[in-house]
N, C-alpha and C positions, 0 to 999 in steps of 0.2 A: 523493367528492376535492375539497380545491380548484379552481375553474377560474383558470390566468391569466388577467391583464386587464395592458395596455401605456398607461403615462402616456408621450409621451417613450422615454426610455433607460432608463425605471424599469419595471418589472416588476413588480404587484402580486397578489397571491391570495385572491380573496373566497371565505371560508369558506361554508358552504350552511348552517350552523346560526348561530342565537343564543347569540354567546359573549360570557361578561360576566366582567371582572377583576375581584377586589378592591384596591385602593390597595394599592400597592408587592407584587404576587404574583405569581404566572407560571403561564401555561395552557398545557399541551402538546398540539399539532394534528397531525395526519397531514395532511402537504399534499399528498403522491403514495404510491402503492402501484402498484411495477410486481414483479408475482408472477415473473418468467420472463428474471432480467437473466442474462447468459452474463458468467462473468467467471471470473479466471485469479483461485487463492491462490498467493502465494509467500511466500520472506521476501525482507526487503530490510535491507543494510547500507550508508551511507557511512562509514565506520572515519577514527578523527581520523589523522591527521602522526603516528604514535609510538605507544610499546605499548597493547596493549589489550586486553582480556578481558574480555565482556559477551553478554547475548544479541540475537538480532535481533530484527526485528519484522515481523509478519506481516500484508502488505499484501493487497488484493484491486483487480484491475485488470481496468477496461474503459472500451470509448468511447462516450462519449455518443451514439450512430448508432440509429436503430429496429432494423437489423438485429440490434444486437446486446441490443436489449426497453428501449432509452433510447427516445433521438429527439428528446427536451426538454428546455429551457431548468432545470437544476438552482443550485437557490438556496443558498448556505452554511446552513451548518445539522449538526444530531445526525445521524445516521442508522445503527438500527438494521435488522440483516440476521438472517433469520429462516431454520432451516435443518428439512426434515422428519424425525424419527425414528421409522420405526411411520406411526403415525397420529396422532402430537404435535407439534405447533411446539417446535423452542429455538430458544433466543437462541443464534445464533453469536458474535455481537459485536457493539460501538456502537465507532463510529466519527464523526467529524468531517470535513465537504469544502468545498471555495471554493465558490464559484462557478464553472456551468460550462457553457460554450456548447455547441449541436449538433453533434459531429464530435470537439469534442476528448476527450484522455485524462484516465480519472479513476483516482486513486488514494485507494483508502481504508486509510488504519491504523488495523486493530481489533483489534490484540492485540502484544504483547511476546510472540516464540515460547518455546514450551519443548522442551526435547530439543534443541535445533541450537545451539550457541556458537561463536563466532567469537573468534580468537584472534590476535592481532598480535604479532612480535618484530622488534626490528634484528638483522640479520641483521648488516650492516657500514654503523653509524654515520658511517663520513664519504664514503662514496659515496649514502646513505641509503637504502639497502636496507632491505626488508621482507618478510617470509616470513606470510602470512594462514592461518591453518587455520581452514577448520570442520569444525567435529563434530556426528554427526546422532547421540544417540540412541537412535531410531525408527525402529517394525518396517518404515517404508513409505521410498522415498527423497524427499528435499525439496527443489523448486527452490529455488534463492539468487541473488538479484541484489546486486552488489557494485558501487557505483558509488565510480570514482577519478577524482580530476581530470584535467583534459588534458593534463596534463603528466607524468602518469605512464608510466615505461615500461616493459614487462611484459616479464618475460624465463623465466618459467615458466607458462604457464596461455594460453590462448586469448581473446581481448578483441575486441570492437566498439566502434565510436564510435555514441552516439546521444544526444538529446537533451543535448548539452554535456555529457558523462558520456564516460570509459572503464570499459566496463559488461564486468564478467565475469559470465555468466549459466552455471552450473553446476548440476545436478542429485546431491546430496549422495548419497551411496550410504546404505541404512538399515544401521545399525551400522556405517557407515564415515567416512572425511573427506573431504575437497578441498583442496588447495593451491593456492597463490597465490603470487611471487616478484614483487614489480616496485621499482621505482627513482623519487623525486619529486625 
């Protein structure tokens, strides 16, 4: 593993092997290996202010704390996520993260969801009322977070305010649907 060093506010990572790179080429080196990070996998959507139909994004979420299996400064870059199927390691997804200090919430978008889709329609154009329908054709429920602007007024559905958004968190049943009605 690379060892972190500091030079003022800059973090440097010393790689414990000799590295040579030819002109105009690249080399991938693993900086961190954290085998037991606690993560939540969910689907996220920020619907546009208008009719919309499409898939959701699969996001892995954790907090950069030692109790979650991290607790160290995370540099921006690519992330590869592996799981196990039997005795084999399999690639679950690849994503990209920004720099994260210890204690921050970390979200890693890894894929476009398959089996769960969103459809948003205008119910009443004059009042700016929308109906958002989430459908799940998978055999198990899926947790979805929909982020709406703070000015959204939800008329059907239960929401909370978090991180500057109105947040609708719902478990869409297996082979089922969930609906949210709101005004902008």
